[in-house]
N, CA and C atoms as an extended XYZ file, in Angstrom:
360
Properties=species:S:1:pos:R:3:atomname:S:1:resname:S:1:resid:I:1 pbc="F F F"
N        -7.762       24.032      -22.227 N   SER     1
C        -6.856       23.482      -21.227 CA  SER     1
C        -6.056       22.326      -21.833 C   SER     1
N        -4.968       21.979      -21.168 N   LEU     2
C        -4.127       20.884      -21.638 CA  LEU     2
C        -4.900       19.569      -21.622 C   LEU     2
N        -5.708       19.349      -20.570 N   PHE     3
C        -6.502       18.128      -20.486 CA  PHE     3
C        -7.431       18.012      -21.678 C   PHE     3
N        -8.108       19.106      -22.035 N   ARG     4
C        -9.041       19.083      -23.159 CA  ARG     4
C        -8.292       18.767      -24.453 C   ARG     4
N        -7.107       19.347      -24.638 N   LYS     5
C        -6.328       19.094      -25.849 CA  LYS     5
C        -5.917       17.623      -25.928 C   LYS     5
N        -5.483       17.085      -24.795 N   LEU     6
C        -5.067       15.688      -24.799 CA  LEU     6
C        -6.241       14.742      -25.022 C   LEU     6
N        -7.390       15.067      -24.449 N   SER     7
C        -8.525       14.168      -24.568 CA  SER     7
C        -9.153       14.200      -25.949 C   SER     7
N        -8.928       15.262      -26.712 N   THR     8
C        -9.513       15.337      -28.050 CA  THR     8
C        -8.494       15.022      -29.142 C   THR     8
N        -7.246       14.836      -28.801 N   ALA     9
C        -6.221       14.512      -29.799 CA  ALA     9
C        -6.451       13.103      -30.310 C   ALA     9
N        -6.094       12.855      -31.579 N   PRO    10
C        -6.231       11.487      -32.103 CA  PRO    10
C        -5.425       10.503      -31.248 C   PRO    10
N        -5.918        9.290      -31.146 N   ALA    11
C        -5.288        8.269      -30.309 CA  ALA    11
C        -3.832        8.035      -30.684 C   ALA    11
N        -3.518        8.045      -31.972 N   VAL    12
C        -2.143        7.816      -32.414 CA  VAL    12
C        -1.237        8.917      -31.897 C   VAL    12
N        -1.699       10.142      -31.984 N   ALA    13
C        -0.885       11.258      -31.510 CA  ALA    13
C        -0.653       11.148      -30.007 C   ALA    13
N        -1.677       10.743      -29.264 N   ARG    14
C        -1.512       10.596      -27.821 CA  ARG    14
C        -0.515        9.489      -27.518 C   ARG    14
N        -0.597        8.393      -28.224 N   ALA    15
C         0.311        7.276      -27.972 CA  ALA    15
C         1.752        7.668      -28.294 C   ALA    15
N         1.950        8.404      -29.383 N   GLU    16
C         3.299        8.814      -29.752 CA  GLU    16
C         3.866        9.816      -28.755 C   GLU    16
N         3.011       10.617      -28.150 N   ALA    17
C         3.471       11.637      -27.219 CA  ALA    17
C         3.757       11.070      -25.831 C   ALA    17
N         3.251        9.890      -25.546 N   ALA    18
C         3.427        9.315      -24.218 CA  ALA    18
C         4.880        8.928      -24.003 C   ALA    18
N         5.441        9.294      -22.854 N   PRO    19
C         6.835        8.915      -22.587 CA  PRO    19
C         6.954        7.419      -22.342 C   PRO    19
N         8.089        6.876      -22.699 N   ALA    20
C         8.327        5.454      -22.474 CA  ALA    20
C         8.532        5.212      -20.981 C   ALA    20
N         8.109        4.069      -20.504 N   VAL    21
C         8.342        3.697      -19.114 CA  VAL    21
C         9.704        3.048      -19.042 C   VAL    21
N        10.535        3.552      -18.156 N   VAL    22
C        11.885        3.035      -18.020 CA  VAL    22
C        12.066        2.511      -16.602 C   VAL    22
N        12.462        1.253      -16.506 N   PHE    23
C        12.734        0.663      -15.208 CA  PHE    23
C        14.244        0.619      -15.040 C   PHE    23
N        14.756        1.559      -14.259 N   ASP    24
C        16.196        1.645      -14.089 CA  ASP    24
C        16.604        1.474      -12.622 C   ASP    24
N        15.826        0.722      -11.889 N   HIS    25
C        16.126        0.516      -10.480 CA  HIS    25
C        17.144       -0.598      -10.333 C   HIS    25
N        17.983       -0.450       -9.345 N   ASP    26
C        19.031       -1.412       -9.070 CA  ASP    26
C        18.413       -2.791       -8.817 C   ASP    26
N        18.785       -3.784       -9.633 N   PRO    27
C        18.209       -5.127       -9.468 CA  PRO    27
C        18.425       -5.700       -8.066 C   PRO    27
N        19.531       -5.346       -7.425 N   GLU    28
C        19.776       -5.840       -6.069 CA  GLU    28
C        18.789       -5.230       -5.074 C   GLU    28
N        18.461       -3.950       -5.264 N   LEU    29
C        17.462       -3.308       -4.403 CA  LEU    29
C        16.091       -3.939       -4.604 C   LEU    29
N        15.760       -4.191       -5.857 N   VAL    30
C        14.468       -4.824       -6.158 CA  VAL    30
C        14.408       -6.198       -5.509 C   VAL    30
N        15.481       -6.967       -5.638 N   GLU    31
C        15.526       -8.304       -5.038 CA  GLU    31
C        15.396       -8.224       -3.517 C   GLU    31
N        16.079       -7.262       -2.902 N   ALA    32
C        15.992       -7.089       -1.447 CA  ALA    32
C        14.580       -6.686       -1.039 C   ALA    32
N        13.973       -5.796       -1.812 N   PHE    33
C        12.600       -5.377       -1.511 CA  PHE    33
C        11.648       -6.563       -1.592 C   PHE    33
N        11.761       -7.360       -2.645 N   LEU    34
C        10.869       -8.505       -2.806 CA  LEU    34
C        11.045       -9.522       -1.678 C   LEU    34
N        12.276       -9.714       -1.236 N   ALA    35
C        12.528      -10.634       -0.121 CA  ALA    35
C        11.915      -10.078        1.164 C   ALA    35
N        12.091       -8.775        1.383 N   GLU    36
C        11.511       -8.142        2.569 CA  GLU    36
C         9.983       -8.218        2.524 C   GLU    36
N         9.422       -7.945        1.358 N   PHE    37
C         7.970       -7.979        1.199 CA  PHE    37
C         7.438       -9.386        1.453 C   PHE    37
N         8.186      -10.401        1.021 N   ALA    38
C         7.778      -11.793        1.242 CA  ALA    38
C         7.715      -12.124        2.733 C   ALA    38
N         8.501      -11.422        3.542 N   ASP    39
C         8.455      -11.603        4.993 CA  ASP    39
C         7.350      -10.752        5.628 C   ASP    39
N         7.172       -9.546        5.110 N   ILE    40
C         6.224       -8.603        5.700 CA  ILE    40
C         4.780       -9.036        5.478 C   ILE    40
N         4.455       -9.494        4.298 N   LEU    41
C         3.069       -9.822        3.987 CA  LEU    41
C         2.483      -10.887        4.926 C   LEU    41
N         3.153      -12.013        5.157 N   PRO    42
C         2.583      -12.981        6.101 CA  PRO    42
C         2.456      -12.406        7.518 C   PRO    42
N         3.399      -11.548        7.914 N   ALA    43
C         3.316      -10.925        9.238 CA  ALA    43
C         2.098      -10.011        9.313 C   ALA    43
N         1.852       -9.252        8.254 N   ILE    44
C         0.666       -8.389        8.205 CA  ILE    44
C        -0.588       -9.255        8.325 C   ILE    44
N        -0.632      -10.328        7.581 N   GLN    45
C        -1.807      -11.201        7.604 CA  GLN    45
C        -2.030      -11.808        8.995 C   GLN    45
N        -0.950      -12.263        9.629 N   ARG    46
C        -1.054      -12.824       10.989 CA  ARG    46
C        -1.497      -11.755       11.986 C   ARG    46
N        -0.860      -10.592       11.919 N   ASN    47
C        -1.207       -9.519       12.847 CA  ASN    47
C        -2.645       -9.066       12.656 C   ASN    47
N        -3.095       -9.015       11.429 N   PHE    48
C        -4.483       -8.623       11.197 CA  PHE    48
C        -5.430       -9.642       11.813 C   PHE    48
N        -5.170      -10.924       11.599 N   ALA    49
C        -6.047      -11.969       12.145 CA  ALA    49
C        -6.086      -11.891       13.675 C   ALA    49
N        -4.935      -11.671       14.287 N   THR    50
C        -4.870      -11.557       15.748 CA  THR    50
C        -5.632      -10.321       16.222 C   THR    50
N        -5.398       -9.195       15.558 N   TRP    51
C        -6.054       -7.948       15.950 CA  TRP    51
C        -7.563       -8.019       15.720 C   TRP    51
N        -7.982       -8.602       14.612 N   ARG    52
C        -9.419       -8.711       14.314 CA  ARG    52
C       -10.138       -9.491       15.416 C   ARG    52
N        -9.480      -10.500       15.971 N   ALA    53
C       -10.075      -11.292       17.051 CA  ALA    53
C       -10.183      -10.498       18.351 C   ALA    53
N        -9.334       -9.468       18.497 N   ASN    54
C        -9.357       -8.632       19.706 CA  ASN    54
C        -8.904       -7.225       19.316 C   ASN    54
N        -9.832       -6.405       18.877 N   THR    55
C        -9.485       -5.062       18.390 CA  THR    55
C        -8.987       -4.132       19.491 C   THR    55
N        -9.050       -4.566       20.752 N   ALA    56
C        -8.484       -3.780       21.849 CA  ALA    56
C        -6.980       -4.037       22.003 C   ALA    56
N        -6.433       -4.970       21.249 N   ASP    57
C        -5.019       -5.344       21.313 CA  ASP    57
C        -4.185       -4.289       20.573 C   ASP    57
N        -3.795       -3.251       21.284 N   THR    58
C        -3.072       -2.147       20.644 CA  THR    58
C        -1.647       -2.533       20.242 C   THR    58
N        -1.046       -3.495       20.943 N   ASP    59
C         0.308       -3.920       20.561 CA  ASP    59
C         0.303       -4.579       19.185 C   ASP    59
N        -0.675       -5.427       18.927 N   THR    60
C        -0.771       -6.068       17.619 CA  THR    60
C        -1.126       -5.046       16.544 C   THR    60
N        -1.967       -4.082       16.884 N   LEU    61
C        -2.299       -3.023       15.930 CA  LEU    61
C        -1.048       -2.229       15.559 C   LEU    61
N        -0.171       -1.985       16.529 N   LYS    62
C         1.098       -1.289       16.249 CA  LYS    62
C         1.970       -2.116       15.304 C   LYS    62
N         2.005       -3.432       15.514 N   GLN    63
C         2.779       -4.305       14.617 CA  GLN    63
C         2.203       -4.267       13.204 C   GLN    63
N         0.900       -4.258       13.109 N   LEU    64
C         0.238       -4.158       11.808 CA  LEU    64
C         0.622       -2.845       11.132 C   LEU    64
N         0.573       -1.752       11.895 N   ARG    65
C         0.952       -0.441       11.365 CA  ARG    65
C         2.400       -0.446       10.885 C   ARG    65
N         3.282       -1.066       11.630 N   ARG    66
C         4.701       -1.109       11.240 CA  ARG    66
C         4.902       -1.822        9.895 C   ARG    66
N         4.122       -2.859        9.654 N   GLY    67
C         4.219       -3.537        8.362 CA  GLY    67
C         3.840       -2.607        7.223 C   GLY    67
N         2.750       -1.870        7.397 N   PHE    68
C         2.338       -0.914        6.368 CA  PHE    68
C         3.355        0.214        6.228 C   PHE    68
N         3.934        0.635        7.363 N   HIS    69
C         4.950        1.690        7.346 CA  HIS    69
C         6.170        1.249        6.527 C   HIS    69
N         6.561        0.013        6.689 N   THR    70
C         7.705       -0.514        5.935 CA  THR    70
C         7.413       -0.517        4.440 C   THR    70
N         6.221       -0.944        4.072 N   ILE    71
C         5.834       -0.929        2.648 CA  ILE    71
C         5.838        0.497        2.126 C   ILE    71
N         5.282        1.412        2.905 N   LYS    72
C         5.222        2.823        2.507 CA  LYS    72
C         6.612        3.358        2.189 C   LYS    72
N         7.583        3.009        3.010 N   GLY    73
C         8.926        3.535        2.823 CA  GLY    73
C         9.754        2.800        1.787 C   GLY    73
N         9.583        1.511        1.689 N   SER    74
C        10.437        0.697        0.817 CA  SER    74
C         9.968        0.639       -0.636 C   SER    74
N         8.684        0.554       -0.855 N   ALA    75
C         8.166        0.359       -2.214 CA  ALA    75
C         8.576        1.463       -3.188 C   ALA    75
N         8.490        2.735       -2.813 N   PRO    76
C         8.868        3.776       -3.781 CA  PRO    76
C        10.339        3.731       -4.193 C   PRO    76
N        11.185        3.198       -3.341 N   ILE    77
C        12.619        3.119       -3.653 CA  ILE    77
C        12.864        2.261       -4.888 C   ILE    77
N        12.001        1.266       -5.094 N   VAL    78
C        12.161        0.377       -6.249 CA  VAL    78
C        11.143        0.690       -7.352 C   VAL    78
N        10.499        1.850       -7.247 N   GLY    79
C         9.585        2.273       -8.298 CA  GLY    79
C         8.151        1.829       -8.122 C   GLY    79
N         7.835        1.161       -7.028 N   ALA    80
C         6.467        0.696       -6.780 CA  ALA    80
C         5.711        1.777       -6.008 C   ALA    80
N         5.548        2.927       -6.662 N   THR    81
C         4.962        4.082       -5.978 CA  THR    81
C         3.505        3.846       -5.585 C   THR    81
N         2.732        3.171       -6.415 N   ALA    82
C         1.328        2.900       -6.067 CA  ALA    82
C         1.260        2.025       -4.824 C   ALA    82
N         2.138        1.046       -4.719 N   LEU    83
C         2.176        0.180       -3.542 CA  LEU    83
C         2.592        0.994       -2.314 C   LEU    83
N         3.533        1.899       -2.487 N   GLY    84
C         3.946        2.764       -1.385 CA  GLY    84
C         2.810        3.649       -0.904 C   GLY    84
N         2.048        4.187       -1.835 N   THR    85
C         0.896        5.018       -1.485 CA  THR    85
C        -0.162        4.184       -0.767 C   THR    85
N        -0.382        2.979       -1.249 N   PHE    86
C        -1.339        2.064       -0.622 CA  PHE    86
C        -0.904        1.763        0.811 C   PHE    86
N         0.394        1.495        0.993 N   GLY    87
C         0.930        1.252        2.331 CA  GLY    87
C         0.741        2.457        3.231 C   GLY    87
N         0.949        3.655        2.694 N   ARG    88
C         0.747        4.887        3.458 CA  ARG    88
C        -0.704        5.004        3.914 C   ARG    88
N        -1.627        4.734        3.000 N   ASP    89
C        -3.048        4.844        3.341 CA  ASP    89
C        -3.453        3.828        4.405 C   ASP    89
N        -2.923        2.620        4.304 N   LEU    90
C        -3.244        1.602        5.301 CA  LEU    90
C        -2.599        1.934        6.644 C   LEU    90
N        -1.411        2.498        6.601 N   GLU    91
C        -0.774        2.938        7.845 CA  GLU    91
C        -1.631        4.016        8.508 C   GLU    91
N        -2.087        4.983        7.721 N   ARG    92
C        -2.944        6.040        8.274 CA  ARG    92
C        -4.217        5.463        8.887 C   ARG    92
N        -4.797        4.469        8.242 N   LEU    93
C        -6.010        3.852        8.769 CA  LEU    93
C        -5.740        3.216       10.126 C   LEU    93
N        -4.626        2.504       10.247 N   THR    94
C        -4.322        1.861       11.528 CA  THR    94
C        -3.991        2.904       12.594 C   THR    94
N        -3.401        4.012       12.216 N   ILE    95
C        -3.158        5.098       13.177 CA  ILE    95
C        -4.494        5.661       13.660 C   ILE    95
N        -5.424        5.825       12.738 N   THR    96
C        -6.758        6.292       13.115 CA  THR    96
C        -7.409        5.322       14.089 C   THR    96
N        -7.298        4.035       13.820 N   PHE    97
C        -7.861        3.026       14.723 CA  PHE    97
C        -7.247        3.145       16.123 C   PHE    97
N        -5.939        3.410       16.158 N   HIS    98
C        -5.255        3.537       17.450 CA  HIS    98
C        -5.701        4.790       18.192 C   HIS    98
N        -5.767        5.896       17.460 N   GLU    99
C        -6.108        7.179       18.084 CA  GLU    99
C        -7.597        7.319       18.387 C   GLU    99
N        -8.424        6.677       17.572 N   ARG   100
C        -9.876        6.793       17.733 CA  ARG   100
C       -10.511        5.415       17.625 C   ARG   100
N       -10.451        4.634       18.688 N   PRO   101
C       -11.011        3.279       18.657 CA  PRO   101
C       -12.488        3.234       18.261 C   PRO   101
N       -13.186        4.348       18.414 N   ASP   102
C       -14.600        4.376       18.017 CA  ASP   102
C       -14.781        4.228       16.507 C   ASP   102
N       -13.698        4.393       15.741 N   THR   103
C       -13.783        4.234       14.285 CA  THR   103
C       -13.666        2.776       13.855 C   THR   103
N       -13.369        1.899       14.799 N   ILE   104
C       -13.244        0.470       14.487 CA  ILE   104
C       -14.652       -0.123       14.453 C   ILE   104
N       -15.170       -0.230       13.266 N   THR   105
C       -16.500       -0.798       13.062 CA  THR   105
C       -16.363       -2.079       12.247 C   THR   105
N       -17.384       -2.901       12.216 N   PRO   106
C       -17.309       -4.104       11.362 CA  PRO   106
C       -17.012       -3.750        9.898 C   PRO   106
N       -17.592       -2.665        9.394 N   ASP   107
C       -17.316       -2.266        8.007 CA  ASP   107
C       -15.865       -1.836        7.830 C   ASP   107
N       -15.320       -1.105        8.800 N   ALA   108
C       -13.926       -0.663        8.717 CA  ALA   108
C       -12.984       -1.861        8.752 C   ALA   108
N       -13.287       -2.834        9.588 N   ILE   109
C       -12.477       -4.051        9.661 CA  ILE   109
C       -12.532       -4.800        8.335 C   ILE   109
N       -13.705       -4.882        7.740 N   LYS   110
C       -13.874       -5.566        6.446 CA  LYS   110
C       -13.074       -4.856        5.355 C   LYS   110
N       -13.094       -3.526        5.369 N   ILE   111
C       -12.326       -2.754        4.376 CA  ILE   111
C       -10.838       -3.055        4.527 C   ILE   111
N       -10.350       -3.058        5.766 N   LEU   112
C        -8.936       -3.357        5.988 CA  LEU   112
C        -8.608       -4.778        5.539 C   LEU   112
N        -9.484       -5.711        5.829 N   GLU   113
C        -9.284       -7.092        5.408 CA  GLU   113
C        -9.192       -7.192        3.887 C   GLU   113
N       -10.091       -6.509        3.193 N   GLN   114
C       -10.086       -6.525        1.727 CA  GLN   114
C        -8.827       -5.852        1.185 C   GLN   114
N        -8.396       -4.770        1.828 N   ALA   115
C        -7.183       -4.075        1.379 CA  ALA   115
C        -5.974       -4.984        1.519 C   ALA   115
N        -5.877       -5.679        2.639 N   ILE   116
C        -4.751       -6.610        2.837 CA  ILE   116
C        -4.805       -7.722        1.788 C   ILE   116
N        -6.009       -8.168        1.456 N   GLY   117
C        -6.156       -9.188        0.424 CA  GLY   117
C        -5.728       -8.726       -0.956 C   GLY   117
N        -5.668       -7.419       -1.157 N   MET   118
C        -5.257       -6.876       -2.446 CA  MET   118
C        -3.752       -6.735       -2.582 C   MET   118
N        -3.032       -6.855       -1.463 N   LEU   119
C        -1.577       -6.734       -1.538 CA  LEU   119
C        -1.019       -7.859       -2.407 C   LEU   119
N        -0.043       -7.525       -3.226 N   PRO   120
C         0.491       -8.550       -4.155 CA  PRO   120
C         1.158       -9.707       -3.438 C   PRO   120
């Protein structure tokens, strides 16, 4: 298989075969994304703190979801695909919390808290 060939090839050959990473995103888009993210992150943190204090607060949970939704949509535009995927996963988690409140456990809340803490 291709995986087996790549994993057994000498390290130099693998390094030479690796494509170069090219960042060709519009600097203005990147700047706009970073400015938007600087606004979204504190809102996510505030909404999480409010929701954690009252997990029955579905309006705040929706606001939290919207923050993750924005990251999901905006990050890939500037090449931050991993961040976009992370935002998608967190959005899905908050949708699950909304649709199935029985999934809101202390462990689930802790996981969400840790995930938010990992945002850049």
